[in-house]
N, C-alpha and C positions, 0 to 999 in steps of 0.2 A: 404409500408411503410405509416404509421400512419401519422396523419395529426396532424402537431401541433397545440395544443390550449395554449393560456397565456390570463391568466386573465388581465381585461380590465384594462388600467393602466392611468390615467388620472392625473394630477399636480391640474390643476384649476376647478378641480370640484366642483362644489357646494354641500352643504347640504339644504334638510330647515329648519333639526331640526339638530341643533348639536349634535354632542356626546358628551358625560358624560364621564369624565376622571375618575370620580370611575369606569366605564366597563373597562377601561383601565390600571387601576392599578393593581399589583398579590394580592388575598387575602392575599399573606404573606408579604406584601413589608414591611421593618423595621420602613417606613413612618408612615403604618397605630400603629405600636408600639408608634414611638415618638409622630403623632397625637395624640393617647388617652393618653399616660399620660401627654402633655402640655396641651391639654382643660380640666384635672380635678385638676390641679396646680391652686392653687390659689394666683394668678399673682399683688395683689390688690399694695405692694410697687410698683413694677415698673409702675405698672398705676400712681401713683402718681407723679411719677418723669416727666411726661407731665404737664406745668402749662397751658395749654387751652389757647383760643383765636388764633385768626390768623385762618391760613387755618385747613383745616381737616388732622391727621397724620393718618399712615400707624397704625392699630391694632397691640400693646406691643406682644398678644398673637401671631399672624401670625409671627413676626420679629421673636420671640425669637421660634418656630417653625422651621423657614429654615436657621438660624444662627448655631440651635443644629443641623440639621440633614447637613449642609457646615460640620462641624468640626469632623459630625461622617463616614462623606464620604472623609475625608482627605483636604478638601476645606478649607483651612483658610486665605486668601485672599477673601475681601470686593468688588473687579471688576470680580474674581471668580465665584464667588457664586452670583454674579448680572445676568452675561452671566447664570450662569447653571438655574436661576429660568427665563428666559427666553428661552429657550431648552431643559428642563428637565423635564418630564413627573411629576417625582417624586417632586420637587420644583414647578412645576405649582400647581399640586393636593394641597401640603400644603398650597399655597400661596392664592390659590384659583384665579388662573391666575394671580394677582397683581404680578408688576415689581417692586420693588424698587432698585434706582439707588446705584452707588457704594457709593456715599457719605454719604445717608439716611443710608445704613450698616451700616459702619464705626463708623459712629456719635454716632447709637442703642448701639453698645457697651457699650465705655465710660460713657458716658450721663446716658446710662437707667439701664445697667446691674453691672456699675462697684460695687457698695455697696447694688445690692438684687439676685446679683446670689449667692452667697454663701448661702444665705437660701436657695435656689432651689436644690443645690446640696446636702444640708440637707436633704431635702424632699422626697429624691430619693431614697436617703440610707435609711431613713426610710420606704420608699415605698419595700425595697426591702428586709426588716427587717421583714415587712408583709408577704410579700411573703417565708418566710422560704431561702431565697439566705444569707442573714446576719445575724450574733448575736451580732455584737458589744459587744461580750464580749472577743474575741481577736483580735489580734493588731500586725501584721508584719510590723515591720519600719525597714525600709530601706532610703538611701539618694542617689542623684542621681547631676549632676551639669548640667544644662542647660543656654546655652549661653542668652547674654544680646544682644537685639539689637545693641546695644552702639557702635562707631567705637573702633577696637580692638586697635589704637593707642593713644587715645587721653587720655593719664593717668595720676594719681595724688598719687605720694607717698610718703607715712609720714616723712621718712630717708628724703627725699628730701626737702619737706618743713620744718622739726626740722631743717637741716642743713641751708637752707635761711634764716631762722628766727632768729638765732641764730648770726648768720655773721650781720643782718640788726642790732640786737642788739647791739652788738660789734662796727659798724658803727656809732650809736646815739650816744651809750658812747662816743665816740671819741671830740663830738662836742667841739669848744673851754672852758673853764671851765665860762666866762665872761659871756656868755649868756645861759650857761646851768639852773642859778637859779632854778634850781631843775628839770628841764627838763627830765632828767635820771641819776641822783646822784645814788650812789650804795651804798644804806648805810648796807649793809652785812658785816661781817668779813673778814680780807683779803683769810680767811683759809675755806671758802666758795663761791662755784661759784655765779655768781650775776642773781638774781630773772629773768625771761624774762619779757621783758619792758609790760606792758598792754597798747595798741592801745586806751582806753578810759582815763586813766590816764595821758598817754602822749598829747592828746587833750587837754583834759583841761589845764595843765602845759603850753602849748605853747603859748593857751589863754591867760592867767594871765600874759604873758611877757610884758615888757612895752616897745615900739620899738622906743621912742622916744628918740631924739639925740643917736642914735649907730651910728655908720660906718658900710661902705655899705659889707664888710665882713660880718659880724654878721647879718644882714639882710639880706641876701644872703643865710646865713648857716639856718636862722630860715622858711625865704620859702622852701626851698629844704625839712623840715623835713616834713613840712604843705601840700606840694605838691606832695612830691616824696617818703617820707619814710612812711608817715604816713597811705596814701592807701596802699602801699604796707604790712606796719603790718597790715592791719586790713585785706588784702585777704588773707592772712596766716591762722589768725584768723579761718577767716571762714572756710577755707580748712580744718583745724584741728577739727573745730565743723563737719563740713560733715563725714570725718574719723570717727570719734568715737574711736574703740577700735581696727580697720581696719586699714590694712596694704597698703589700696592702694584704689581708686574708676577711675571711669570714668567719664571724663566731662560732654560728653554728655548723661549718665545717671548714675545719682551718686546717685544710690540703690545699683547698681552694685560693685561688687568686683573682682579685676582679684586674679583667682585662675588656677592653670593647669588641664586642664581635657585630658580624653581617645581621644578625639573626638579634633584633631591635625591640620588641615589643611595645614597645613608648615611641621607636622610630626617631630616638632624640640624642642616638650615639650617649647610652649611658653605659657605666661600667656594671658588668657584672661577674660572678663570683664563677668562674670557670678552671677547665684544666685543658691545656696542651696538648692535643693530640695528637701523635707521629705514628705513620705508618709506612711502613713499606708494602707496596704490591707486586705482582708479577701475574700476566692474563687476568688480570682484576681479581685476581685472589689474595686472602689478607697473606703475606709472612712474617711480617711483624708487627706488632706495638707497643707503646711506650708511651708515658704522661710525664709532662715536665712544669713546672709552675710558673717559667718564666712567660713569657707573650709575644715574644717573638721566636723565630728559628734559630734566629744566629748561632747560639750556642749549644743545639740539642744534636747536632753531626754524631759528635765523638759520642760520647753517651748513647748516642741509638746505636752506633754501631756496633758499640761494646755488648750493648743489651740482643742484638741480633748475633756476635759472637757466641757469648754465652748459652742462649738456647738453643744452635745448630754447632758451634764447636770451629766454625771457620768464619772467614768475610765474607761476601760477597767481591764478586773478579770484578765488577762494575757498580757503582751507585752512579745513580741519577739524579738531581733535582735541579732547585729554580735558585734562583740570585741569594736568597735567603739566607743559603749556606756555602756561602764562597767566601769564605774567612781565609787567612793567611795559616791559623791554627787548624780548618778542617783538608786543606789542601796538604799539609806537610806531611798531617795524619794517613789521609790518601799514599801518597811518595812512600811512608814508609813500610803500609801494610801491603802493597802492591794493588789497589785498588784504581780502576778506572776512573780518572778526573773529569766524568763527563756531566758537572756542578760548574752553573755558572755562577759568574761575578756580577755586582751590584750593575759595572758600568756597560756588560757587553751589547746589548741592545743598543743603548745610547752612541758609544763611541761609533758605531755602524754607520749611523746618520750623518748628511750633509751638514749638518750643522755643528755638530762636533767634529769634522774632520778641518771643516775649514776654518776653523776659529783657532791659530796661530799659537794665542798668548796661552793656551791653557799648558798647565807642566804637563801633561801624556803628550802633548806635541813638540814640545822643544827638544830643539838638536841637543846631545847629550853629548857630552867626550866622556868614555869611560876612561880612558891611561890619565886625562889630567881631572877627572870628578871634576866635572864644571856643565851647566846647561848653557845655552845659547839663547838672547829673547831674539825675538824680530829685528831689534835696532841694534843687533850685536853685541849686546852688552853679555858678559859674561856673571851667572848666578853663579858664584863658587861655593863650597864646602865650607862651613864655619865651625860645625863640630855635629854630632851623635846623641842620641838621647834612645831610652825606652819608652816605650810603652806597654801599661798592663791591661789585658782588660777582664770584665766581671766572672772569666772563668779562672784570671788567675797565667795565661800566657803571656809572653813577654814579648814584644815587638821593637826590633833596630830600626831607629828613624834616623834620617840624616835629614842635616837644615842647611839650606841653600840661602843667601843673600847674594843680591844684583848690585853690583860696583858702584854705581851711581844713576839714580833715577830722574834726577833732576834736570827737567827743562827737555825731557823727554813730549816729544809730540803725539806719541804714540800711548802715553799713561797712563788713561781715562779708560783707553781699550784693554787694559793690562791688570791694571790694582787701583786699590782704592785709599790702601795708604799713605800718609804723611811721609812714610820713613823709605826706605829703600823695600824692594818687593824679595820679601819671603816666603818660604814654600820649604814642607816639608813632606819627604819622600822615603818610600819603604821598596828598597829595591829588593828586598826578596819578595814581596809581594806581588811586584811587577810581574817576576821574572814567573813566576808560580799562574800568575794572569796568563801570560805569555803561552804557557804549557798547557794550561786549561783551553786557551782560544783554539788553538792550533786543534786537539782535539775533539773539539766543540765543532767547529768548519769540517772536520775529515769529515770522510763520507758513512764511516761507522757513527759518528756523533750527530751526522745529521738524522742517521736512523735512532739513534735515540733519542732524539730531542724531538722527533714528530712524533716517538712513542708516549712523552711523559704526560702531555696531556687526557693522553685516553686510559692512561693508566689509574694514577692517583684520585684522579679529579672525579674522574664516572663513577668512582667508588664510594667518594665525599656525597655525592648528590644519589645514589642509589643508597647510603645507610641514612642519608638524612629526611629525606623524600619519598623515595619510594617506601624503605621500613621505616622512617617518622621514629627515628633515634636520634633524638637533639637534646635530651636533656638526662642525665644519672638520676635514678630513682635510690642512691645507697650515698649516705654518709662518707667521706673518706676517700683517702685517694685510693687506697689498696681494697676497698670495697668497689670504687668506680671501676677500678683495675678489673676485679674478678667480672663485672659485670660485664664487660666489655670482650673478653675473654671470651665468655659463654655466646656471646652475641658474636663474634669474629669467626668462630669455631660452625654455628649456623650458619652464619653466611657463607662459608667457602661451600658447607655441606649442598648449602641451598644452591651454590652456584655451578656447584659440578654437576647437580642435576640436571638444573638449565641446562648446560651446555650438553650431555648426552642427549638430553629430548630433541633438542635442538636440532643434533646430531642425524638423530633418528629421522624426525619428520624430516626431514631436508630427503630421503631416500623415496618418500610416497613419490615423485614425480614420475620414477620408474615403475609399471604396471607389473604387479607382481614379484618387486624386486626386493631381497630379502638381504642385510645387511647387517653384519653383525658388529657394534662398537662396543670393544672392552671397557666398559664402568665399573671402577672396583671387580673386578672378575664375573659382570652381569651384560649380557646381550641384550639387545630392541629387537623383536621380530617386527616388519613393517612390511604391511601389504598396504593397496589403497583404500581398504575396510578398518584396515585398526593397524593401533603404533602400541603395542604394548613391552613393558618388560619382562621377558619370560622367567629371566634367573640370576640370582643375586650371587657370586661366592660362590662356586659348588666345590671347589677343592681351596676354599682360602685358608692362608695361617692368621695367628694373632696379634697384633699391633699395640704395641705394650705403649705403653703412656709412659 
C-alpha cells in the first residue's frame, strides 16, 4: 500500500513577505470590473460632502466601491457589509484591507450619496451607451410596487381625517352664541353646507375675545377651544396637507402610500405602505427610475418622461408600455414631443376578439356619420349630439366629450340588448381620444409595432423578476421617499454593473466551443482571453478616460 502524503498544514505559520491579495483574486472577478468603473468616475460631488477637519475619513471612492459591491452581491445590511469587508477576499481587495464599521457604512449612504448617487447612475448608463449596450432611443416602461420600511398598521386615512374634522367643526359651531363673537359664525346661506373652519382664523378670533366679566362656563368653553379643539383642528389640517391627493399614508413613513400588492404576507389582500416604482429598461439594463405615490400607472407617464429628459437632456424616440399608460393625456404628450406611440390602451386586446367585434350595440361599433355628427343604432335610430362637456382628470388634464341621445327607444325589440336605462339611450364619446387610439392601433399593429410588443414582455418584466427574486430586493430599508430613491439608485447602479459583467462573461464563455480560439470582446476597455482550459479577463481599461458623474 502506498504511503499517504499530505500537504503541510500549519495555521500559525508566518510569512516573511505577505502575499498580495491581487494574486489571490481571480482575473475575471466582478470586483475588478466594478473597481475599474469606480476608479474612472469623477466623484468630486461626493468628496465635496465632506466638511473637513477632525480625524481622517475613509476615502469616498473606497466606500463607494464596497457599497456597490455589497449590493451587487445581494448584501443590503450595513452590518453584513462590515462582516464581508473583514472576511471576504474580494471586499478586502476593493477596500485595500480597510475595515469601516457598520455605523460608518450606514452614515455614508444618506450623508454622501443621497444627492450624488443619481448622477453616478446616469454616468454609468452613458458609459453603457458608449460601449454599445444602450442607445437610450427606446424606453420600455413599466411599474411595480415595493413595500416601505414603515409599520404596516400605523395608517392615516383621508376619509377618516375629513370625517373627524367635520365633526369637530360642528362641535365648535355649537358653542353658545354669547361667547362666539365671530369665533365660528357661519355666514353661508342656509341651503349651502358650512365651510370648513380654518385653524389660523379660529386662533385669531379666539385671541380677540374679551374675557373680562365672563361667567366660568364661558371661560371654560373658550379654554376648551384653545387647549383641545384648536390643536386637534391644526392636527387634522397638517394630516390633510401631508395626504395631498392620496387616500392614506403611514405615520412612520409619510411618503409611503397604502397600496394593494401582489406580495402579501397575510395572503388576504391587505393594504401595505409602499411606493409605486416606475422604471424604463433597454436590453434589460435600468435606464431611468422614479417614485410615485399613486397606486396606478395611469398618471405617471408624463412626469416619468420628464424625469428621463431631465436626466439625459432628451426624450426617447420610442416609448413602449402596456395599457395602463394609454390615456389621452399621454398620447398628446407623445405626439407633441415626437415620441413613438407604441403604448397600448385599455381596450386594445379586447376589441380584437370576436365577442367585441360581433356586438353591434357597443358605442365603438356603431356607425358614425361625421358630417351630420350622429350615430346609427342597429335598428336605424339616430343617436344625435345633444351637447358637449369637459372631464378633468386627477392630474388636471381636461378632455372634451360629446353627449349623444337616441331619438326614440320606446317599443324597440332590441332595447334589452342595447341598454338598461328607462329613458332613451345616452352615450358619452371622446372623439379626440378615439382618434388617438386609432393612430396608436396602426402603430401597434405595424411591423415595427409587433417587434416592440414582442420585446416589451422580455424587457421590464424580467428585470422586476431579477430585482425581487434573484436579488431579493423586495422592501426598502430607509424611511422617506428621498432615502428610498437613494437606496434604489445604488441598487440600480450595481445591477447595471452586474448585468454588464454577466453579458461580457457570457460572450466570452460562448467562444469556448472553438478550440484554442481567442476572442477579444471589448467590455469597458477590457477583453476576455478564452481557451478550452481557461476563460479570464486579461486587462481592464488600458487607455481609459475619466467618466464624469
